[in-house]
C-alpha positions in Angstrom: 31.2 -16.7 -28.2 29.9 -13.1 -28.0 27.2 -12.4 -25.3 27.1 -8.8 -25.6 23.4 -7.8 -26.2 22.7 -4.7 -28.3 20.8 -2.3 -26.0 18.0 -0.8 -27.9 14.8 0.7 -26.4 12.1 -1.7 -26.1 9.3 0.8 -25.3 7.1 3.1 -27.0 5.3 6.3 -26.1 2.1 7.9 -27.3 3.9 11.3 -27.9 5.0 10.3 -31.5 8.3 12.2 -31.1 6.8 15.3 -29.4 7.0 16.2 -25.8 4.7 14.3 -23.4 2.2 16.7 -21.9 -1.1 16.4 -20.2 -4.2 17.7 -22.0 -6.8 19.9 -20.1 -9.3 17.0 -20.3 -6.9 14.6 -18.8 -6.3 17.1 -15.9 -10.0 17.5 -15.5 -10.6 13.8 -15.2 -7.7 13.5 -12.7 -9.3 16.4 -10.6 -12.6 14.5 -10.6 -11.0 11.3 -9.5 -9.0 12.9 -6.8 -12.3 14.7 -5.5 -14.0 11.1 -5.4 -11.1 9.7 -3.5 -11.3 12.5 -0.9 -15.0 11.9 -0.5 -14.6 8.2 0.1 -12.4 8.9 3.1 -15.1 9.2 5.8 -14.9 10.0 9.6 -13.8 6.6 10.5 -10.9 6.3 7.8 -8.2 6.9 10.4 -9.6 4.3 12.8 -9.7 1.8 9.7 -6.1 2.5 9.0 -5.1 1.9 12.6 -7.0 -1.3 12.7 -5.4 -2.5 9.4 -2.0 -1.6 10.9 -2.6 -3.7 13.9 -4.1 -6.6 12.2 -0.9 -6.7 9.9 1.2 -6.5 13.0 -0.5 -9.3 14.9 -1.1 -11.4 12.0 2.6 -11.5 11.1 3.5 -12.4 14.6 0.6 -14.7 15.5 2.5 -17.4 17.2 4.5 -15.1 19.1 1.4 -13.0 20.3 -0.3 -16.3 21.3 2.9 -17.4 23.2 3.1 -14.0 25.0 -0.6 -14.1 26.0 -0.1 -17.6 27.2 3.0 -16.8 29.3 1.1 -13.7 30.8 -1.9 -15.9 31.8 0.5 -18.6 33.2 2.5 -16.1 35.3 -0.7 -14.4 36.5 -2.2 -17.8 37.7 1.1 -18.7 39.4 1.1 -15.4 41.4 -2.5 -15.8 42.6 
C-alpha cells in the first residue's frame, strides 16, 4: 500500500503570477485605519490594559485567590 501523498500547492494568490505588491490606495486605506486605531486609545487605555491583565490573572486563579484571602483572614482573626 502506497501512502505517499503528492505535495501540490493548495493555495492561490491574487497576483496572477506577478510579484505581490501593495497599491497606493491600499497603503492609504491602511494609514487611515492605523490613525483610527491610534485615536481610539484614550487617556485611560493603559489603565484598561492593566485591569484586563489583573482580571485575567485573578480569574485563572480564582480558587487559589479565595483560599489565600480566607487564610489571611483566618490568621488575622487568630492573632487578634
